[in-house]
N, C-alpha and C positions, 0 to 999 in steps of 0.2 A: 516368285515373288515379284510384285509390281514395282517398277522403278519409281522412286520419289521425285517429284518435281522440285525445282529450286525453292519455291516458297515453303513447301512442306519440309524440305530438308533443313532450311534455315530455322523454321519453327521447332523442329525436333532438336536441333543443336542448342537452341536457346533454352528449351525446357531442361535438357540434360545438364547444361552449364549451370542453370539456376539450382537444380536439384543437388548437384555436387557442391556448389558454393555455399548452400544453406545447411550442409551437413552439421557443422559445428553449432549453428543456431538451433537446429532442431533438437540437438542433444540437451539443450538447456531450457527447453520449454516445459510447461507444466502438464502437457498431455500425458494422461495416465497416472498423474500424481493424485493420490488420495490420502489426506491426512486423517488421523483419528478424529472422532467427534469431540468437540470441546464442551465444557460445562460452564454456563454463565456465572454461577456463584463462585466456583473455583477460580474463574477468570478474574472476577472482581478482587478476590483475595490475592491472587498472583500479581495483579496490577499493583496492589499495595506492597506486597512482599518484595517485588522487584524495584520498588520505589519510583514507579512511573509517575505517581502523583506529585513528585517534587517539581516536575516541569509541566505535567498535563492535568487539566481538569476534564471532567466528563459531564456534558450537559445533562442536567436532571438527576445526577447521581451525587449523593452525599459522601464526599471524600475529604481527607485533610486538604487544607489550602496549599497550593503550590508555593514552594520556597525559593525557587530559582529566580534569576534575574528576569525582569519583565520581557526582555527581548527574546528569551528562549521559552517562555510559557506559551502553551498552545492548547486550546480547548478542542476536545474530540467529541464526536457525537452531535446530537441536536438535529435541527431541521436544515437540510442541505438540498441543493438542486440535483447533485449527483451523489448517490449513496456509494460509499467505498465498497468495492467487492471484497470477498473473502481473500482473494489473491492480492489485491492492492494493500489490504491490511497486513498480510503476511510479509509482503515486500517492504512495507514501511517499517516494520519491526526488524526484519533481518538485514535490510539494506537502507538504513535511515538517510544516507547521503543521496539516495535516488530521487527523493522528492523534497528537497530543502525549500522551506517557505521563502518566497521572493523577498519579503521584508528582511528576514534574517540574512539571506544571501547578500543583499545589497549592502547591509551594514557591515557584515564580516569582510566582504571584498574591500571596502574602504579601509578597514582596520588592518587586515593582514595581507591584502593584495593577493591576487591569483586564485587558486582553487579554494572553494569554501568547504571546510570540514563541517560535518554535522555536529551540532551540539549534543546530540543523543549518543550515549556510549554504545559500544557494540556489546550485545548480549549473546551472540552466537555460540560462545564457548561456555556460557554459564546458564543459559535458559534451557530447560528441558522441552522436548516436543509437546508434552502435556501442558506445560505452562504456556507455551506459544499458542496452542490450539484453544486453550481455555480463555486466554486474554483476547484472542481474535473473536471468539464467540461472544464474549462479554461486550467488546466494543461494537461489533456488528449489530448487536441488539439495541444499541444506543442511538442509532441514526434513524431519522424519519425523512421521508421524501417531502420536499417543499412543493407547494402549489405553484403552477406556472404563473408568470406575471399576468395580472389582469383577470385571474380566475375568480369566479364568484363563490366558489366552494372553499371551505376552510382547509381541506386537505385533498391533495390529488392522489387518486388511487389508480396506478397503472393497470 
């Protein structure tokens, strides 16, 4: 076996250190995760059954009006520059504190001080996987990619 030179040995040790320190992170990634296919219509119904419409409206979708305080109302879907990926939507539902809106966060920080709790209740113990995948499929279908600034075309098709 050929002896390793110092730079090669340092590089090998760095790679091994990173690989072992990332072990916990790797176990929490979505690699290999495959959820069942969702159903758009069932997702719309589950959205209402879970009372998501109390705080959320969905652009272009006829739903009951939100009844929550204005500072916690949030419109989903519509024309956006960055379409939420399937994984981002799953994360937003299962870990709502992960992406708290800056406007709500600033207001809540002033009122309660410290960490900002999400106004969205946790559904992880009450929502089924079918409801989750159906709601994500429904919401994912409600987003449209916005045209880049200055574009002469009405819609940007990637």
